[in-house]
C-alpha positions in Angstrom: -24.9 -11.1 21.2 -21.0 -11.7 20.6 -21.0 -10.3 17.3 -22.9 -6.9 18.6 -20.0 -6.3 21.4 -17.5 -7.0 19.1 -19.0 -4.2 16.3 -19.4 -2.0 19.4 -15.4 -2.4 19.6 -14.9 -1.6 16.3 -16.8 1.7 16.4 -15.0 2.7 19.5 -11.6 2.2 17.8 -10.9 6.1 17.2 -12.1 7.1 20.8 -9.6 4.2 22.4 -6.6 5.6 19.8 -7.2 8.7 21.7 -7.2 7.9 25.1 -3.9 6.5 24.5 -3.2 9.7 22.3 -4.1 11.6 25.8 -1.8 9.6 28.0 1.2 10.1 25.7 1.0 13.2 24.2 3.9 15.2 24.1 4.0 18.8 22.3 4.6 18.4 19.0 5.3 20.8 16.2 4.1 20.6 12.3 6.8 19.9 9.7 6.4 23.4 8.0 5.5 26.6 10.3 3.3 28.7 8.1 1.6 31.9 8.2 -1.3 30.6 6.8 -2.9 33.6 4.4 -6.8 32.4 3.6 -5.9 29.9 0.8 -3.4 28.6 -0.8 -3.1 30.0 -4.3 -0.6 27.8 -6.5 -2.9 27.1 -9.3 -0.6 25.0 -11.1 0.3 22.8 -7.9 -3.5 22.5 -7.2 -4.1 21.1 -10.8 -1.3 18.7 -10.5 -2.3 17.6 -6.9 -6.1 17.3 -8.0 -4.8 14.9 -11.1 -2.6 12.8 -9.0 -5.4 12.1 -6.6 -7.7 11.2 -9.3 -4.5 8.8 -10.7 -3.9 7.3 -7.4 -7.6 6.6 -6.8 -7.8 4.9 -10.5 -5.2 2.1 -9.1 -7.8 0.6 -6.9 -9.9 -0.4 -9.7 -6.8 -1.3 -11.6 -5.5 -3.6 -8.8 -9.1 -5.1 -9.1 -8.9 -6.4 -12.4 -4.8 -7.3 -11.9 -6.0 -9.7 -8.9 -9.3 -10.6 -10.5 -8.0 -12.0 -13.7 -5.8 -14.1 -11.5 -8.2 -16.1 -9.6 -10.7 -18.4 -10.9 -13.5 -17.5 -12.7 -16.2 -18.3 -9.9 -14.0 -15.9 -7.5 -13.6 -12.5 -10.1 -16.7 -10.9 -8.4 -15.7 -11.5 -4.8 -12.4 -9.7 -5.5 -13.8 -6.7 -8.0 -16.3 -6.2 -4.5 -13.4 -6.3 -1.9 -11.7 -3.8 -4.0 -14.1 -1.2 -4.5 -15.8 -1.8 -1.0 -11.9 -0.5 0.2 -12.9 2.4 -1.8 -16.1 3.2 0.1 -15.0 1.9 3.2 -11.8 3.5 4.0 -12.5 6.8 2.2 -15.5 7.4 5.1 -12.7 6.2 7.5 -10.5 8.5 6.3 -12.3 11.5 6.5 -13.9 10.5 9.9 -10.5 9.8 12.0 -8.4 8.0 9.6 -6.8 11.1 8.4 -6.2 12.8 12.1 -5.0 9.7 13.6 -2.2 10.0 10.8 -1.6 13.7 10.1 -2.9 15.8 13.2 -0.2 16.9 16.2 -0.1 14.1 18.6 2.9 12.1 19.7 5.6 10.2 18.5 3.4 7.1 17.7 0.0 8.2 16.6 -1.8 11.6 15.5 -4.2 13.3 17.8 -8.0 14.6 17.1 -7.5 17.7 15.8 -9.0 16.7 12.4 -11.4 14.2 13.4 -14.4 14.7 10.9 -12.1 17.3 9.0 -12.6 19.7 12.1 -9.9 22.5 10.8 -9.4 20.7 7.6 -10.4 23.5 4.9 -9.0 25.7 2.0 -6.1 27.0 3.7 -2.7 25.9 3.0 -1.7 22.2 4.2 0.7 22.0 7.3 2.7 20.0 5.4 2.5 21.4 1.5 1.5 25.2 2.3 1.5 25.6 -1.7 -1.8 23.7 -2.0 -4.9 23.8 0.5 -5.2 21.2 3.4 -7.9 20.1 2.1 -6.2 18.7 -1.3 -3.6 17.5 0.9 -6.0 15.4 2.7 -7.5 14.1 -0.6 -4.5 12.9 -1.8 -3.5 10.9 0.8 -7.1 9.7 1.5 -6.2 7.7 -1.9 -3.0 6.1 -0.4 -5.1 4.7 2.7 -7.5 3.4 -0.1 -5.4 1.1 -1.8 -3.1 -0.2 1.1 -5.7 -2.6 2.7 -6.9 -3.9 -0.9 -3.2 -4.7 -1.6 -3.8 -7.3 1.1 -6.8 -9.1 -0.7 -4.2 -10.9 -3.0 -2.8 -13.1 0.1 -6.2 -14.4 0.8 -8.2 -14.2 -2.0 -11.1 -16.8 -2.6 -11.5 -18.0 1.2 -12.3 -14.9 2.9 -15.9 -14.1 4.1 -16.8 -10.8 3.0 -18.4 -9.4 6.4 -14.8 -10.2 8.0 -13.2 -8.5 5.1 -14.9 -5.3 5.8 -14.2 -5.4 9.5 -10.8 -6.5 9.5 -9.8 -3.6 6.8 -11.5 -1.5 9.2 -9.5 -2.5 12.2 -6.2 -2.9 10.1 -6.5 0.8 8.6 -6.8 2.2 12.1 -4.5 0.7 13.9 -1.6 -0.3 11.2 -2.1 2.1 8.1 -2.6 5.2 10.3 0.2 4.7 13.3 3.0 3.8 10.3 1.7 7.0 8.2 2.2 8.9 11.4 5.3 7.7 11.9 6.9 8.3 8.7 5.0 11.3 7.3 2.8 12.7 10.3 5.7 14.2 12.4 6.0 10.4 14.1 9.5 8.8 15.1 10.6 7.5 12.3 10.1 10.7 10.5 12.3 12.4 13.5 14.9 9.4 12.9 15.3 10.8 9.1 13.7 8.0 7.8 13.2 8.5 4.2 10.0 6.8 2.4 8.8 9.7 -0.4 5.8 7.6 -1.8 5.4 4.4 0.4 7.8 1.8 0.8 7.1 1.4 4.4 3.9 2.9 4.9 2.1 1.3 1.7 3.9 -2.0 0.4 5.9 -2.9 3.7 2.8 -2.6 5.8 0.3 -4.8 3.6 3.2 -6.8 2.0 3.8 -8.1 5.5 0.0 -8.2 6.7 -0.8 -10.3 3.5 2.0 -12.9 4.9 0.4 -13.0 8.3 -3.0 -13.3 6.8 -2.0 -15.8 4.3 -0.2 -18.0 6.9 -2.8 -18.1 9.5 -6.3 -18.3 6.8 -4.4 -21.6 5.5 -4.2 -22.8 1.6 -7.0 -22.7 -0.6 -9.3 -25.8 -1.2 -7.7 -27.8 -4.0 -4.7 -25.4 -4.0 -2.1 -25.9 -6.5 1.6 -24.0 -6.5 0.9 -22.6 -10.3 -2.9 -21.9 -11.0 -3.5 -20.7 -14.2 -5.2 -17.3 -14.4 -8.7 -17.3 -15.4 -8.6 -14.3 -17.6 -5.2 -12.8 -18.6 -5.9 -10.2 -20.4 -7.8 -8.8 -17.2 -4.2 -9.1 -15.5 -2.6 -7.1 -18.3 -5.3 -4.5 -18.1 -4.8 -4.1 -14.3 -1.2 -3.8 -14.9 -1.5 -1.1 -17.3 -4.0 0.9 -15.0 -1.2 0.7 -12.0 1.8 1.8 -14.1 -0.2 4.9 -15.4 -2.0 5.4 -12.0 1.7 4.9 -10.4 3.1 8.2 -11.7 0.1 9.8 -9.7 1.4 7.7 -6.8 5.0 8.5 -6.9 5.4 12.0 -8.5 2.5 13.5 -7.1 4.1 12.8 -3.9 6.4 16.0 -4.6 3.1 17.7 -3.6 3.9 20.2 -6.4 4.4 20.6 -10.3 8.2 20.9 -9.7 11.5 19.4 -10.9 11.1 16.8 -8.0 8.0 15.4 -9.5 9.4 15.3 -13.2 12.5 13.1 -11.6 10.1 11.1 -9.7 7.8 10.2 -12.7 10.6 9.3 -14.9 12.7 7.0 -12.3 9.1 5.3 -11.5 8.8 4.6 -15.5 12.4 3.5 -15.8 12.1 1.0 -12.8 9.1 -0.5 -14.0 10.8 -1.0 -17.5 14.1 -2.3 -16.4 11.6 -5.0 -13.7 9.3 -5.9 -16.2 12.4 -6.7 -19.1 14.3 -8.4 -16.6 11.6 -10.5 -15.2 10.7 -11.7 -19.1 14.6 -12.3 -19.3 14.8 -14.5 -16.2 12.1 -16.6 -17.6 13.3 -16.9 -20.6 16.5 -18.1 -19.3 14.9 -20.8 -17.0 11.6 -21.6 -19.1 12.9 -21.1 -22.5 10.0 -18.9 -23.1 8.8 -15.4 -21.6 5.3 -15.2 -20.6 2.8 -12.4 -20.0 2.2 -12.8 -16.5 5.6 -13.1 -15.5 6.4 -9.4 -17.3 3.1 -7.7 -15.7 4.2 -9.1 -12.3 7.7 -7.6 -12.8 6.6 -4.9 -14.2 4.7 -4.2 -10.6 7.2 -5.2 -8.5 9.7 -2.8 -10.0 6.7 -0.1 -9.7 6.2 -1.1 -5.7 10.0 -1.1 -5.2 10.8 2.1 -6.7 8.1 3.9 -4.8 10.3 4.6 -1.6 13.2 6.1 -3.8 11.6 7.6 -6.7 12.0 11.2 -5.5 15.4 10.8 -4.3 17.0 9.0 -7.1 18.8 9.3 -10.7 17.8 7.0 -13.7 20.9 4.9 -12.8 19.6 4.4 -9.0 16.2 3.6 -10.8 17.5 1.2 -13.2 19.8 -0.8 -10.2 16.2 -0.7 -8.6 14.3 -2.5 -11.4 16.7 -4.9 -12.4 17.7 -6.2 -8.8 13.8 -6.1 -8.0 12.7 -8.6 -10.5 15.6 -10.9 -9.6 14.6 -10.4 -5.1 10.8 -10.9 -5.8 11.2 -13.8 -8.7 12.8 -15.9 -5.8 10.8 -14.8 -3.2 7.6 -16.0 -5.8 9.2 -19.0 -7.2 11.3 -20.3 -4.5 10.4 -18.8 -0.9 7.0 -19.5 -1.0 7.1 -23.3 -2.4 9.8 -24.0 0.0 7.5 -22.8 3.0 4.3 -23.8 1.7 2.0 -20.5 2.3 -0.8 -19.9 -0.1 -0.2 -16.5 -0.7 -2.6 -16.8 -3.5 -1.7 -13.6 -5.9 1.7 -12.7 -4.5 1.0 -10.0 -2.4 4.0 -10.5 0.1 6.5 -11.2 -2.8 6.0 -9.0 -5.0 5.0 -5.9 -2.5 6.3 -7.0 0.7 9.6 -8.0 -0.7 9.3 -5.2 -3.5 8.8 -2.6 -0.2 11.6 -3.9 1.7 14.1 -3.4 -0.5 12.9 -0.4 -2.0 13.4 0.9 1.4 16.8 -0.2 2.2 17.8 0.6 -1.9 16.8 4.3 -0.6 19.5 4.2 1.9 21.7 3.1 -1.1 21.1 5.3 -4.3 19.5 8.7 -2.3 21.4 11.8 -3.8 20.8 15.6 -2.6 21.6 16.6 -6.2 18.2 15.2 -6.9 16.2 16.3 -4.1 17.4 18.7 -1.8 15.2 18.0 0.8 16.4 14.3 1.3 19.7 12.9 2.5 22.6 11.6 0.8 22.8 7.5 1.1 25.5 5.2 1.6 26.5 5.3 -2.7 26.8 9.2 -2.1 29.1 9.1 1.1 26.4 8.9 4.0 26.1 5.3 5.1 24.4 6.5 8.4 21.4 6.8 6.5 21.3 3.3 5.3 21.6 2.4 8.8 18.4 4.7 9.6 16.4 3.2 6.5 17.1 -0.6 8.1 15.6 0.5 11.4 12.8 2.0 9.7 11.8 -0.8 7.6 12.3 -3.5 10.1 10.3 -1.9 12.7 7.4 -1.5 10.4 7.8 -5.1 9.9 7.4 -6.2 13.3 4.9 -3.8 14.2 2.6 -4.7 11.3 3.1 -8.8 11.8 2.2 -8.1 15.2 -0.8 -6.2 15.1 -2.2 -7.9 12.0 -2.2 -11.3 13.7 -3.7 -10.1 16.7 -6.8 -8.2 14.6 -6.7 -11.3 12.4 -7.8 -13.4 15.7 -10.1 -10.9 16.9 -12.2 -10.8 13.7 -12.0 -14.5 13.6 -13.0 -15.2 17.2 -16.2 -12.8 16.7 -17.2 -13.1 13.1 -15.2 -16.5 11.7 -12.8 -15.5 8.9 -12.9 -18.1 6.7 -16.1 -19.2 4.3 -16.8 -23.1 5.0 -16.0 -25.6 2.7 -19.3 -26.2 0.7 -19.2 -22.3 0.0 -15.5 -22.2 -1.2 -16.0 -24.9 -3.5 -19.1 -23.0 -4.6 -16.9 -19.6 -4.9 -17.4 -16.5 -3.6 -19.5 -15.1 -6.4 -22.7 -16.8 -5.8 -22.0 -17.6 -1.8 -21.3 -14.2 -0.7 -22.5 -12.2 -3.9 -25.5 -14.0 -5.0 -24.0 -13.4 -8.5 -21.9 -14.6 -11.5 -19.2 -12.6 -13.8 -20.2 -15.2 -16.6 -23.6 -16.7 -17.7 -21.7 -19.1 -20.4 -20.0 -21.7 -19.5 -17.1 -22.9 -21.6 
């Protein structure tokens, strides 16, 4: 009965959000006023955005391989299943009500239900991108919504019940991701404040990274935990990192929402930051340990990609290099010193890479942004506008505070009704068998 009541509450979430929206609603103005023709007709932009949407979707299977190669062999299918289930569950959540809560006119905190079930979302020009159909804009944003909860998996890998994961992800997407998306991109209070987040430093990486920290602390350490676990299949991890790097061009360059000069600049900045971060991480290991590692180089590349995300459409190559180099130093310290000092078991360093990287990148946007790169943005501190750095600080730390508080409440709520962690016997056996009754490998070496 307790579980049944809980599931009813989960299903009622969008309607509870609607009640809050009705109570707080103030007139909202779309970011772009459009006297809409029958359909957007820029075929070049449409083609680019379809390709970008597919590239961003590819990142979730890439993440599955990146994470899957790092866990013990008895848990790889559990990680792959969690990532693929995010593609299923969050896609449905997005079209039913997630997109509406994120982008429909509402108030400063949350969108309304004008677009629920994709009502009023057709082939007319999109409110935020009149050069492409509204439905295409929705599809592109859906891929961001899919991968964000999947990033959190890295913090609690090898010890969460699959049923609890599904419910937690659904609630988290509704009550954390959708509001933050509205704050920054959907006409919410951070957008009106002037916060710049080109492709998701706040919306994706700060939210997922700090949610990862909360879940890692509350769920506790793995059984037989070691600070330096050996990846069971490092080639899988490298394959995943390569797919992430490839897909990230759609993630960042696609966020221009057009095939234009800003997309070119974001594409270049993304690659430069990833390259600089990968090289820097390898050099740090070379100095500290005598040899660079493949795992460290791949981790550095992903850290650079995550960190440049909010800045990618606003910076030039020198800003991208500075972000890439500094990111590897900051994230290396977070992974190698901060985690051991405070003894939390962030299994696959979701917080150390995405949380710290997203925070650093959001702040760096306030330093390196230039209107010479993107006239629709603002200059940062290094280009004569110190106010923008202060605005970025407000946006970043507001997102941190909200994410931490709501994630902790949601975790506890799911734990009360379903229980989040598998028991000791199932954890020792491995989630592949205990949660899914299958094995990735039939031969035992």
